[in-house]
Backbone bond lengths (Angstrom), bond angles and torsions (degrees), N, CA, C in turn:
res aa  C-N    CA-C-N  psi(-1)  N-CA   C-N-CA  omega(-1)  CA-C   N-CA-C  phi
1 M - - - 1.495 - - 1.539 107.03 -
2 P 1.357 114.98 148.34 1.509 118.72 179.18 1.479 112.64 -70.84
3 V 1.320 110.93 157.07 1.470 116.65 172.26 1.528 102.05 -122.95
4 L 1.333 115.49 154.89 1.443 128.83 -167.90 1.580 103.61 -120.99
5 G 1.477 115.93 125.89 1.365 122.00 173.44 1.545 105.78 -110.94
6 I 1.319 116.26 142.06 1.596 116.12 -178.56 1.526 107.15 -138.61
7 N 1.318 116.88 139.19 1.446 124.03 -177.20 1.612 102.29 -138.25
8 L 1.402 111.39 111.87 1.487 115.33 169.92 1.484 115.48 -70.21
9 E 1.368 110.83 145.18 1.549 118.63 174.13 1.509 102.84 -123.23
10 K 1.388 110.46 178.17 1.420 119.86 175.37 1.538 118.14 -53.38
11 N 1.401 110.08 -45.25 1.585 115.51 -178.66 1.327 108.82 -119.78
12 G 1.428 125.91 42.32 1.366 119.45 175.07 1.552 102.52 152.34
13 F 1.343 110.26 -160.02 1.516 116.51 175.07 1.495 109.96 -145.61
14 R 1.427 112.51 173.15 1.481 116.98 170.11 1.399 109.52 -120.07
15 Y 1.286 125.40 147.41 1.313 130.02 168.48 1.632 116.96 -127.01
16 T 1.306 115.39 151.58 1.435 115.74 174.95 1.483 105.19 -142.54
17 L 1.343 114.78 144.32 1.426 127.81 179.72 1.458 111.23 -114.88
18 L 1.448 113.50 123.55 1.451 117.90 176.82 1.446 110.91 -124.77
19 E 1.360 119.29 164.58 1.394 126.71 170.52 1.606 106.81 -135.32
20 G 1.323 118.97 175.26 1.390 122.98 -179.72 1.430 112.49 101.69
21 T 1.442 106.56 -145.04 1.598 113.23 -178.15 1.542 103.77 -125.78
22 K 1.242 114.88 176.29 1.456 119.49 170.72 1.531 111.19 -67.25
23 D 1.312 119.69 -29.04 1.423 118.85 176.35 1.483 109.22 -81.00
24 A 1.264 123.19 -34.18 1.382 125.70 -176.43 1.555 110.14 -126.67
25 P 1.272 123.13 66.51 1.410 125.81 174.40 1.681 117.97 -63.41
26 K 1.293 115.74 138.24 1.367 114.59 -179.65 1.580 106.28 -122.85
27 F 1.323 111.68 121.68 1.496 119.74 -176.47 1.536 106.42 -74.79
28 I 1.337 115.19 133.63 1.510 122.15 -179.04 1.509 111.18 -113.55
29 E 1.358 120.86 -50.32 1.291 125.11 -175.00 1.571 115.97 -169.08
30 K 1.330 114.46 148.04 1.461 113.05 178.36 1.579 107.51 -139.58
31 Q 1.250 118.68 160.93 1.555 118.00 178.77 1.610 106.86 -159.08
32 K 1.254 112.03 150.00 1.433 126.85 166.11 1.471 107.61 -98.01
33 V 1.171 120.56 122.52 1.576 122.23 -179.08 1.523 105.10 -119.79
34 A 1.308 115.93 123.70 1.369 129.28 176.62 1.558 113.30 -86.10
35 I 1.127 123.08 148.76 1.535 130.70 179.80 1.551 102.18 -82.74
36 N 1.262 112.77 130.51 1.426 119.01 166.61 1.578 109.22 -76.34
37 A 1.283 118.69 148.48 1.398 123.47 178.85 1.408 109.37 -46.61
38 A 1.502 116.81 129.82 1.374 124.38 172.27 1.492 110.82 -133.87
39 S 1.411 110.28 129.04 1.527 114.09 -173.86 1.494 113.09 -75.48
40 D 1.525 121.90 -21.94 1.297 119.14 -176.36 1.494 107.82 -152.00
41 I 1.344 123.37 -179.71 1.471 125.69 -174.42 1.604 108.07 -69.59
42 S 1.353 117.74 -40.69 1.510 118.99 -179.79 1.447 110.66 -62.81
43 E 1.297 115.98 -38.14 1.534 118.10 176.37 1.545 114.76 -65.08
44 L 1.366 109.32 -43.01 1.413 120.67 -179.66 1.713 106.81 -62.99
45 M 1.259 123.00 -41.46 1.318 127.08 -176.21 1.515 112.32 -71.36
46 D 1.445 109.15 -33.39 1.525 117.33 171.80 1.551 106.92 -58.66
47 W 1.288 113.74 -50.50 1.472 119.50 -175.07 1.584 109.57 -59.36
48 Y 1.316 115.12 -46.22 1.467 111.36 176.83 1.478 111.11 -68.29
49 E 1.164 123.46 -40.99 1.526 122.06 178.64 1.594 107.78 -50.93
50 T 1.249 116.08 -55.93 1.549 117.07 -179.60 1.408 113.65 -62.10
51 T 1.347 117.38 -42.20 1.509 119.70 178.11 1.473 112.40 -64.35
52 F 1.365 121.56 -45.60 1.401 120.84 176.83 1.556 115.52 -68.68
53 Q 1.304 117.65 -36.73 1.476 119.92 169.93 1.498 113.19 -56.16
54 N 1.353 114.76 -50.92 1.486 120.81 175.98 1.569 109.75 -53.76
55 L 1.204 115.38 -47.09 1.604 121.61 178.31 1.418 112.34 -54.45
56 V 1.322 118.31 -56.37 1.429 129.12 -172.67 1.583 106.04 -65.62
57 S 1.273 118.83 -41.34 1.474 124.43 -175.90 1.523 107.42 -70.85
58 K 1.312 115.31 -37.36 1.563 117.75 179.14 1.538 112.98 -69.03
59 Y 1.366 117.34 -41.26 1.450 120.12 -170.40 1.596 113.53 -104.59
60 N 1.331 115.89 -20.43 1.408 121.40 179.42 1.529 111.35 50.52
61 P 1.440 119.41 56.66 1.415 116.43 -171.33 1.537 109.73 -74.88
62 S 1.290 119.72 150.05 1.521 122.82 174.97 1.488 111.66 -75.21
63 I 1.356 120.25 -29.39 1.318 123.86 -176.71 1.601 108.34 -146.79
64 I 1.277 119.93 150.64 1.433 125.34 176.77 1.555 105.16 -131.45
65 G 1.425 104.65 129.66 1.422 119.57 171.69 1.509 113.33 -110.42
66 I 1.257 118.57 130.28 1.376 128.85 -179.70 1.481 116.83 -117.12
67 K 1.362 116.50 131.26 1.465 119.79 174.27 1.513 111.09 -93.32
68 L 1.263 115.11 119.87 1.640 118.85 178.96 1.418 114.03 -94.68
69 S 1.307 113.00 150.12 1.459 123.44 170.93 1.441 107.73 -102.63
70 L 1.268 118.89 129.43 1.369 126.55 -177.54 1.543 118.56 -97.63
71 D 1.350 118.67 -8.33 1.408 121.24 -163.58 1.487 109.33 -116.75
72 A 1.332 120.62 24.46 1.650 121.52 -179.91 1.509 106.28 -63.80
73 K 1.313 109.84 141.54 1.485 119.38 165.18 1.532 111.62 -75.22
74 K 1.286 125.72 158.61 1.319 133.03 -172.36 1.611 109.30 -53.95
75 A 1.346 122.18 -44.41 1.339 120.91 177.54 1.582 116.72 -69.35
76 S 1.334 115.75 -19.47 1.443 124.82 178.39 1.565 109.96 -85.25
77 I 1.256 122.36 -19.91 1.421 119.46 -170.65 1.526 111.87 -59.66
78 P 1.317 124.98 -44.01 1.496 114.89 173.29 1.574 118.75 -47.70
79 Y 1.316 109.44 -37.62 1.470 117.76 -173.14 1.540 112.59 -82.99
80 W 1.273 120.31 -27.19 1.397 132.14 -177.89 1.560 111.63 -88.89
81 Y 1.373 114.72 -41.06 1.426 119.14 -169.32 1.531 121.13 -112.80
82 Y 1.298 111.92 -33.46 1.479 118.16 179.21 1.481 109.50 -64.74
83 P 1.277 127.71 -40.43 1.457 123.91 -175.03 1.521 108.89 -65.27
84 Y 1.371 119.11 -27.95 1.416 118.22 173.68 1.522 116.67 -70.01
85 G 1.389 115.95 -30.60 1.471 120.96 169.17 1.526 113.80 -57.92
86 V 1.410 106.02 -44.87 1.610 114.01 178.61 1.476 105.29 -61.01
87 L 1.313 122.01 -48.41 1.479 120.19 -178.33 1.611 113.59 -63.71
88 H 1.257 116.74 -41.97 1.420 123.22 172.78 1.571 113.49 -49.36
89 N 1.439 113.14 -43.20 1.358 123.61 -176.79 1.570 107.97 -69.00
90 I 1.360 116.12 -47.85 1.511 119.97 -176.80 1.553 105.38 -62.97
91 S 1.373 118.90 -37.67 1.487 124.38 -178.46 1.487 111.64 -66.21
92 Y 1.285 115.21 -41.15 1.420 123.93 173.33 1.451 116.97 -48.19
93 K 1.500 103.72 -55.43 1.522 115.23 -171.64 1.581 107.58 -70.13
94 K 1.268 117.49 -32.95 1.478 118.22 176.08 1.430 115.32 -95.98
95 K 1.262 116.55 17.01 1.535 117.12 175.72 1.337 122.25 49.87
96 I 1.441 112.19 40.79 1.492 126.77 176.15 1.492 112.92 -95.13
97 E 1.214 124.64 117.45 1.474 124.09 172.05 1.476 111.06 -55.87
98 I 1.332 121.35 134.92 1.423 128.09 177.55 1.540 112.79 -127.12
99 F 1.361 119.07 127.35 1.457 120.27 176.05 1.538 110.74 -123.79
100 E 1.233 115.91 145.71 1.555 127.28 -179.12 1.509 112.83 -106.60
101 F 1.231 113.03 140.78 1.495 124.61 178.05 1.396 112.02 -138.83
102 V 1.538 111.33 149.18 1.416 112.61 170.04 1.584 103.64 -115.53
103 P 1.338 113.98 175.37 1.444 113.86 -173.08 1.407 116.13 -61.70
104 A 1.464 116.60 -29.80 1.395 121.59 174.32 1.575 115.66 -60.98
105 N 1.305 118.33 -15.80 1.468 123.56 174.60 1.471 112.02 -72.02
106 F 1.266 113.91 -35.20 1.524 118.90 -179.29 1.462 117.35 -78.16
107 T 1.385 111.09 84.32 1.443 119.92 178.65 1.573 106.56 -118.25
108 P 1.339 111.48 147.61 1.393 114.73 176.51 1.451 121.33 -49.47
109 S 1.410 117.81 -33.91 1.423 124.29 179.15 1.554 111.73 -60.86
110 K 1.257 116.00 -37.29 1.600 123.56 179.68 1.473 107.51 -59.15
111 F 1.307 121.55 -28.26 1.466 120.10 -179.11 1.580 111.44 -110.42
112 G 1.354 116.81 13.82 1.364 121.11 167.73 1.669 110.43 88.74
113 F 1.299 115.67 15.73 1.487 118.12 -171.91 1.629 105.68 -102.80
114 K 1.281 110.71 164.92 1.442 118.82 174.74 1.628 107.92 -67.58
115 K 1.271 115.26 151.40 1.567 118.98 -175.64 1.593 105.77 -64.81
116 S 1.189 115.68 -24.59 1.547 112.61 -175.38 1.596 116.04 -78.48
117 I 1.195 111.22 -0.01 1.484 122.56 -175.48 1.643 105.03 -79.18
118 N 1.308 116.56 129.41 1.368 123.46 171.99 1.560 108.43 -87.70
119 L 1.290 115.87 103.30 1.494 119.16 -169.60 1.509 106.99 -62.30
120 Y 1.267 127.05 -37.95 1.446 123.59 -175.14 1.596 111.25 -69.56
121 N 1.238 115.34 -29.29 1.548 116.94 170.13 1.457 114.29 -81.54
122 H 1.378 118.88 -32.64 1.423 125.70 177.41 1.524 110.42 -65.32
123 I 1.258 123.09 -26.55 1.392 122.42 -174.89 1.566 110.15 -65.92
124 D 1.511 114.51 -33.12 1.545 120.36 173.29 1.469 106.29 -59.79
125 D 1.270 123.71 -45.86 1.368 124.93 -171.17 1.631 111.08 -72.10
126 V 1.334 118.68 -32.72 1.436 119.46 -178.14 1.569 109.30 -84.91
127 M 1.354 113.27 -38.54 1.517 114.16 -171.30 1.536 115.54 -118.48
128 G 1.345 115.35 -3.43 1.514 121.23 178.92 1.520 104.38 89.52
129 V 1.343 109.30 177.96 1.514 124.14 178.67 1.489 111.42 -99.32
130 H 1.327 123.07 122.58 1.443 119.71 -173.71 1.601 108.87 -123.04
131 K 1.247 114.97 71.16 1.421 120.49 178.20 1.478 116.31 -67.19
132 P 1.328 127.33 152.89 1.562 124.41 8.13 1.594 102.52 -84.35
133 H 1.261 110.65 -175.38 1.554 122.01 178.74 1.356 115.75 57.39
134 W 1.338 128.87 29.24 1.357 132.93 179.46 1.530 115.00 -91.67
135 D 1.291 109.67 62.10 1.586 123.39 -167.38 1.591 104.01 -112.68
136 K 1.463 110.91 -174.41 1.277 111.19 176.19 1.523 124.24 -66.71
137 S 1.306 111.31 -27.95 1.548 120.07 177.74 1.619 104.88 -66.46
138 Q 1.284 121.82 -39.20 1.342 123.18 179.94 1.605 108.31 -69.33
139 K 1.359 112.97 -46.00 1.519 115.07 177.13 1.509 114.22 -56.31
140 Y 1.364 121.54 -31.18 1.344 120.91 -177.46 1.578 108.52 -67.39
141 S 1.313 118.89 -29.33 1.488 121.13 173.69 1.479 107.52 -74.40
142 V 1.272 125.58 -35.61 1.346 127.09 179.54 1.622 109.64 -66.24
143 L 1.288 113.94 -41.81 1.497 120.64 -178.48 1.600 102.70 -66.61
144 A 1.287 120.10 -50.00 1.486 122.58 -179.00 1.528 112.24 -52.23
145 A 1.352 114.01 -45.92 1.470 115.84 174.65 1.595 117.96 -69.77
146 W 1.312 113.27 -34.45 1.522 124.52 178.87 1.603 104.76 -62.25
147 M 1.343 118.82 -46.07 1.412 125.41 -173.64 1.626 105.20 -58.06
148 V 1.292 124.46 -40.75 1.403 126.17 -166.17 1.543 106.56 -91.49
149 L 1.304 123.40 -3.99 1.575 126.18 -179.83 1.591 104.25 -64.28
């Protein structure tokens, strides 16, 4: 079954879908999703709820891995943390396991690699390059999914 990795950004989020095992991950799909205009936090959370529900319904992941940001300023908290609450609620209702990670969790040893490996470059060797938007933000969603394989 597929696993889903999600990384929030300032104006949307990135997701990656993987299958396989931690030793042999198989890239399925990735996407950069932009936020539609929202006039307030309630409208924004409604957008996230609909978008996350559609994503989970489309792919039916067995597990979801999310990359958290821990340094949001007070004004940014609704945009960085509330959407994960929405995702946790959807996950709970659909009985999908969900795990949270911070960038410090993404170390080569967690994937069985030597410490000298640069994970962000090594993703290209293991899974290929999937342009456009194949940057560090997208690779955070790859790593979040890979961690839960």
